[in-house]
C-alpha positions in Angstrom: 154.4 123.2 41.2 153.5 125.2 38.2 152.8 128.9 38.9 149.4 128.8 37.0 148.2 126.0 39.3 149.4 127.8 42.5 147.7 131.0 41.3 144.4 129.1 40.8 144.7 127.6 44.3 145.5 131.0 45.8 142.5 132.6 44.3 140.2 129.8 45.4 141.6 129.3 48.9 141.9 133.0 49.7 138.2 133.7 49.0 136.5 134.8 52.2 133.9 132.0 52.0 136.7 129.4 51.8 138.6 130.4 54.9 137.9 127.0 56.6 139.6 125.2 53.7 143.1 126.7 54.2 145.5 126.3 57.1 148.6 128.0 58.4 151.7 127.7 56.2 154.2 125.1 57.4 157.5 126.3 58.7 160.8 124.8 57.6 161.4 123.6 61.1 158.0 121.7 61.1 158.9 120.1 57.8 162.4 119.1 58.9 161.1 117.6 62.2 158.4 115.7 60.4 160.8 114.3 57.8 163.1 113.2 60.5 160.3 111.6 62.6 158.9 109.8 59.5 162.3 109.0 58.0 161.3 110.4 54.6 162.0 113.3 52.4 158.9 115.3 51.4 158.6 115.9 47.6 159.3 119.5 46.6 155.8 120.0 45.2 154.2 118.9 48.5 156.6 121.2 50.4 155.7 124.1 48.2 152.0 123.5 48.8 152.2 123.2 52.6 154.6 126.2 52.9 152.0 128.2 51.0 148.7 126.9 52.3 149.4 124.6 55.3 146.9 121.8 55.3 144.3 122.8 52.8 141.5 121.6 50.4 142.6 121.3 46.8 140.0 119.0 45.3 140.9 116.6 48.2 142.1 117.3 51.7 145.8 117.7 51.9 147.1 117.4 55.4 150.1 119.2 56.8 150.6 120.5 60.4 148.0 123.3 60.8 145.0 122.4 58.6 142.0 124.4 57.6 139.4 123.9 60.3 137.1 121.9 58.0 139.9 119.3 57.5 140.4 118.3 61.1 143.5 118.4 63.3 145.4 115.3 62.1 148.8 116.1 60.8 150.8 114.4 58.1 152.9 112.8 60.9 149.8 111.7 62.8 148.2 110.1 59.8 151.4 108.4 58.6 152.3 106.9 61.9 148.7 105.8 62.5 148.4 104.1 59.1 151.9 102.5 59.5 150.7 101.0 62.8 147.2 100.1 61.6 148.4 98.4 58.4 151.6 96.7 59.6 150.2 93.3 58.7 149.0 94.4 55.2 151.0 93.6 52.0 151.7 97.4 51.5 153.2 97.8 55.0 156.7 98.0 53.6 155.7 100.8 51.2 154.1 102.8 54.0 157.4 102.7 55.9 159.1 104.7 53.2 156.1 106.9 52.3 154.0 109.5 53.9 150.2 110.0 54.1 149.0 113.3 52.7 145.2 112.5 52.4 142.5 109.9 52.5 139.7 109.0 50.2 136.0 108.9 51.3 136.4 105.3 52.7 139.4 106.3 54.9 142.0 104.7 52.6 145.3 106.5 52.8 146.7 108.4 49.8 150.5 108.4 50.0 153.5 109.8 48.3 156.5 107.5 48.0 160.2 108.5 47.9 160.2 108.9 44.2 157.3 111.4 44.4 154.6 109.0 42.9 151.2 109.0 44.5 149.3 105.8 45.5 146.2 104.8 47.4 146.3 101.8 49.8 143.0 100.0 50.1 142.6 98.7 53.6 139.8 96.2 52.8 141.7 94.4 50.0 145.3 95.1 50.9 146.0 96.4 47.4 148.0 99.4 46.5 147.1 101.4 43.4 149.0 104.0 41.5 147.0 107.2 41.1 149.3 110.0 39.9 152.9 110.6 38.7 153.3 113.4 41.2 151.6 115.5 43.9 151.2 118.3 41.3 149.4 115.9 38.9 147.2 114.7 41.7 146.1 118.3 42.5 145.6 119.1 38.8 143.4 116.1 38.3 141.3 116.7 41.4 141.1 120.5 41.8 138.2 122.4 40.2 137.2 125.8 41.3 133.6 125.9 42.4 
């Protein structure tokens, strides 16, 4: 991720009044175990983010392993496995098998990153999958605004 974006995120997330929005940075061991369990490779921008902030709010909740307390306790592994099971009969089930869930929208629809690093949303009510960003970095740039 670009240094300028990471600097903006650091300033925002390390403000005292935002302490519930930032988690504990992910370890390389946690990342390796999760990738093996999910049979995916996390994109380098996502890894950079979670190694710096853990699960944190950046215009949307970004889940990792230890999230900011306002995000909840679900990990990227929990969310991915849960959505894979929940949506195994949906048209996008195959895409979920090779992707990982990093967030959800306000309706509980999973936001995923596929193996090429592209970001999509899977609509559970229609069974549709929609492209939303070229990368994790673009997703954050488009959604993050300091308050």
